[in-house]
C-alpha distance (Angstrom), angle and dihedral (degrees) to the residues before:
residue distance angle dihedral
M1 . . .
T2 3.78 . .
G3 3.79 90.9 .
R4 3.81 91.7 52.2
T5 3.82 91.0 49.2
S6 3.79 92.4 49.7
S7 3.80 89.7 48.3
K8 3.81 91.4 53.8
T9 3.81 90.0 47.1
G10 3.78 89.9 52.4
V11 3.79 91.6 51.2
W12 3.80 91.9 51.3
L13 3.78 90.9 48.1
L14 3.79 89.6 53.7
L15 3.81 90.4 49.0
L16 3.81 94.3 45.7
P17 3.84 97.3 86.4
A18 3.80 91.8 49.3
L19 3.82 91.4 46.4
C20 3.81 90.7 50.5
V21 3.79 91.7 51.0
L22 3.82 90.1 47.0
C23 3.80 92.1 51.1
V24 3.81 94.3 46.9
F25 3.79 99.3 43.2
F26 3.82 101.9 30.2
V27 3.80 115.9 16.3
Y28 3.82 96.4 41.9
P29 3.85 96.1 47.8
L30 3.81 89.7 45.2
E31 3.79 90.9 51.1
Q32 3.81 90.7 48.7
M33 3.80 91.3 50.3
L34 3.79 93.1 50.9
T35 3.81 91.4 45.4
R36 3.80 95.0 49.3
S37 3.80 90.6 50.8
V38 3.82 92.7 62.0
Y39 3.84 103.7 26.1
D40 3.81 121.6 64.9
P41 3.05 89.7 168.1
D42 3.82 95.6 -53.3
F43 3.79 126.6 32.2
T44 3.79 110.7 -67.8
L45 3.78 141.0 153.6
R46 3.80 95.0 -159.3
H47 3.80 93.2 112.8
Y48 3.80 91.1 58.4
K49 3.81 91.4 43.3
R50 3.79 88.8 51.9
L51 3.79 90.3 52.1
L52 3.80 92.3 51.3
A53 3.82 95.0 41.1
E54 3.81 98.3 52.1
P55 3.84 113.7 75.8
A56 3.83 90.2 -158.4
Y57 3.80 91.9 62.2
L58 3.79 92.2 46.4
Q59 3.81 88.3 50.5
V60 3.81 89.7 54.3
L61 3.79 90.1 49.5
R62 3.80 91.3 49.6
A63 3.81 92.0 46.9
T64 3.80 89.4 51.4
F65 3.79 92.3 55.8
E66 3.80 93.4 41.7
I67 3.81 93.8 51.6
S68 3.80 92.0 44.0
A69 3.81 91.3 50.7
I70 3.82 92.8 47.9
V71 3.80 91.9 48.2
T72 3.81 90.5 48.7
L73 3.80 91.8 50.5
C74 3.82 92.9 47.2
S75 3.81 91.2 47.6
L76 3.81 90.1 51.2
I77 3.80 93.6 47.8
L78 3.80 92.1 49.7
G79 3.80 97.8 35.0
Y80 3.80 100.6 48.1
P81 3.84 97.0 64.6
L82 3.80 90.8 43.1
A83 3.80 93.1 49.9
Y84 3.80 90.4 46.0
L85 3.80 90.9 52.3
L86 3.80 91.2 49.4
S87 3.80 91.0 50.4
Q88 3.81 92.9 52.3
I89 3.80 102.2 46.7
K90 3.79 128.6 76.0
P91 3.82 114.5 -65.6
R92 3.80 94.0 -120.8
L93 3.80 93.1 52.9
A94 3.80 90.6 42.3
A95 3.81 89.9 53.7
L96 3.81 90.4 51.3
L97 3.79 92.7 49.9
M98 3.80 90.9 45.0
V99 3.79 89.0 57.1
I100 3.81 88.2 55.9
V101 3.81 89.2 51.5
I102 3.81 92.0 49.9
V103 3.83 96.8 43.9
P104 3.85 93.5 86.6
Y105 3.84 87.6 63.8
F106 3.79 87.6 72.7
T107 3.81 92.2 56.9
S108 3.79 122.9 78.8
V109 3.80 116.6 -103.3
L110 3.81 87.5 -131.2
V111 3.81 92.0 56.2
R112 3.81 92.2 48.3
T113 3.79 90.9 48.4
Y114 3.80 91.7 51.5
A115 3.81 88.9 49.3
W116 3.81 90.5 56.5
M117 3.80 90.1 46.7
V118 3.80 88.5 57.7
I119 3.82 92.1 46.6
L120 3.82 95.9 46.6
G121 3.81 98.1 37.5
S122 3.79 124.4 111.1
Q123 3.81 88.5 -99.0
G124 3.79 93.5 37.6
I125 3.77 130.0 120.4
I126 3.82 95.5 -94.9
N127 3.79 96.4 50.8
Q128 3.79 93.0 41.6
F129 3.80 91.0 51.9
L130 3.80 93.1 48.0
L131 3.80 90.7 48.1
W132 3.80 91.3 47.9
T133 3.81 92.4 51.7
G134 3.79 91.0 47.2
I135 3.81 94.0 -121.8
I136 3.81 90.5 126.2
D137 3.81 133.0 25.1
A138 3.80 97.2 -153.7
P139 3.83 133.1 29.7
L140 3.79 114.6 -85.4
P141 3.84 115.0 -116.0
I142 3.81 94.1 -122.9
M143 3.77 97.5 139.8
Y144 3.80 122.0 79.9
S145 3.77 93.3 26.3
R146 3.79 138.2 103.1
T147 3.79 88.7 -101.4
A148 3.79 90.8 60.6
V149 3.81 91.7 46.3
T150 3.81 90.9 50.2
I151 3.81 92.8 49.5
G152 3.80 93.9 47.4
M153 3.81 95.5 45.5
T154 3.81 93.8 43.4
Y155 3.80 90.2 53.6
I156 3.80 90.8 52.6
M157 3.81 95.4 42.8
L158 3.81 97.5 43.6
P159 3.85 96.6 86.1
Y160 3.82 90.6 56.0
M161 3.78 90.5 54.6
V162 3.80 93.6 45.7
L163 3.81 93.4 49.7
A164 3.81 92.6 49.6
L165 3.80 92.8 47.6
Y166 3.80 95.8 43.0
S167 3.80 93.6 50.7
V168 3.84 89.0 58.6
M169 3.80 98.7 37.0
R170 3.78 94.6 53.5
G171 3.82 88.7 59.5
I172 3.81 94.9 53.7
D173 3.79 113.0 107.1
T174 3.81 105.6 -123.0
S175 3.79 90.4 -162.5
L176 3.80 86.9 77.6
M177 3.79 89.8 65.6
L178 3.80 90.9 46.8
A179 3.79 89.3 51.7
A180 3.80 90.4 51.2
E181 3.80 90.8 50.3
S182 3.79 90.8 49.4
L183 3.81 88.2 55.5
G184 3.79 92.1 55.7
A185 3.80 104.5 -87.6
T186 3.79 118.0 134.2
R187 3.80 118.5 -120.5
T188 3.79 90.9 -108.2
R189 3.81 92.9 50.0
A190 3.81 91.3 47.1
F191 3.80 89.5 50.9
W192 3.81 94.6 51.5
R193 3.81 96.6 39.5
I194 3.81 99.1 41.7
F195 3.80 114.9 14.4
V196 3.79 99.1 41.1
P197 3.84 95.7 50.6
L198 3.80 90.7 46.9
S199 3.81 90.2 51.6
F200 3.82 92.7 52.3
P201 3.85 94.3 100.8
G202 3.80 88.4 58.8
V203 3.80 91.4 46.4
A204 3.80 91.2 50.4
A205 3.81 94.1 44.3
G206 3.80 94.1 46.7
S207 3.80 93.1 45.3
L208 3.79 92.5 49.0
L209 3.79 92.5 47.3
V210 3.80 94.8 47.5
F211 3.81 93.9 43.9
I212 3.80 93.9 50.7
L213 3.81 93.1 46.3
A214 3.80 90.5 47.2
L215 3.82 91.6 53.0
G216 3.80 90.5 65.3
F217 3.81 98.1 39.9
F218 3.79 115.7 134.4
I219 3.81 117.0 157.2
T220 3.80 100.7 55.1
P221 3.84 98.8 46.0
A222 3.81 90.4 41.7
L223 3.82 92.8 54.9
M224 3.81 102.2 31.4
G225 3.81 104.0 30.1
S226 3.78 135.7 78.1
Q227 3.78 128.7 -122.4
Q228 3.82 89.3 -91.0
D229 3.81 90.0 57.3
S230 3.79 96.2 57.0
M231 3.79 114.1 141.6
I232 3.76 129.1 -150.2
S233 3.82 93.0 -103.1
M234 3.81 89.1 58.8
L235 3.78 89.6 50.5
V236 3.81 90.8 51.7
E237 3.80 90.4 50.1
S238 3.80 93.1 50.7
Q239 3.81 92.3 48.5
V240 3.80 90.6 53.2
E241 3.81 102.1 36.8
T242 3.81 100.7 34.8
Y243 3.80 108.4 24.3
F244 3.83 99.9 23.8
D245 3.80 88.3 -138.8
W246 3.80 99.2 150.3
G247 3.80 93.0 168.1
F248 3.79 95.8 58.2
A249 3.81 91.5 40.3
S250 3.81 88.7 53.4
A251 3.81 90.4 50.2
L252 3.80 90.6 52.2
A253 3.80 91.2 48.8
T254 3.80 90.2 47.8
V255 3.80 91.3 53.2
L256 3.80 88.9 51.4
L257 3.81 90.0 49.6
I258 3.81 91.6 49.7
C259 3.81 90.9 50.3
T260 3.79 89.6 51.9
L261 3.80 92.5 49.7
V262 3.80 90.5 48.3
L263 3.80 89.5 53.5
F264 3.79 90.4 51.4
A265 3.81 90.0 49.0
V266 3.82 91.6 51.0
Y267 3.80 90.4 47.7
E268 3.80 90.8 49.7
R269 3.79 89.7 49.8
L270 3.80 95.6 49.2
V271 3.81 104.1 31.4
G272 3.79 111.5 1.4
L273 3.79 127.7 -113.2
N274 3.80 89.9 -112.2
R275 3.82 87.8 68.4
L276 3.79 88.6 53.1
F277 3.79 93.0 56.3
E278 3.81 91.0 43.1
A279 3.79 89.0 54.2
K280 3.78 91.7 52.9
L281 3.79 96.0 50.4
């Protein structure tokens, strides 16, 4: 009994530094954010009432969810075939291609965003090529639009989707599809009736991950979007940096946190968070 108690004490002692760091850099700032959103200096809900009363703020909130949903859908459409290809080829080649997918992680988001600004600009590669071929007479206004924001964010979010999908797809037994084909099913029918349902945990995990990360995106929409494409993170930044309204900024951040928790609750209800962690392993 004494040995078991000392073992538990040793485990807690090992965890103590990590718990202290977690409390200082996560729990305390979170507590301050929640407190500032309802105390100014006394208890008040005026920051939340202001958010609900101003149509401009609701428009920003709606734009945030719309852009995040579009980016998630685009990442899924582009990432699913790529992940499927990686799961079907030889492991050595798949590992090489996976390195190429992961390489952008080692580059700053700011640098990648600036690269897309150069590509999509009025003097960028796309417009110059279209002008050279005679398809257009004047540069297309791609930059500073929702299209540009979607392209930039999808490019950054795509590796997350591919990793989540690939980790599930590589564990699917392909002999099930062969068995279906031997029973008379076409390859396409076997793919849609067997492979796709089995890959659903990866689809759900990747979609949830990309959507949540997209909700808090700041750099790409701030540099590549227009005023109509402002996201809630940009609104939080302006309230802090320009208006010094920490209370309203905290309320906005709290709403974003609540939305994220609701998404996790829905995912737990429909799929189960254990499937999420399985998909990421």
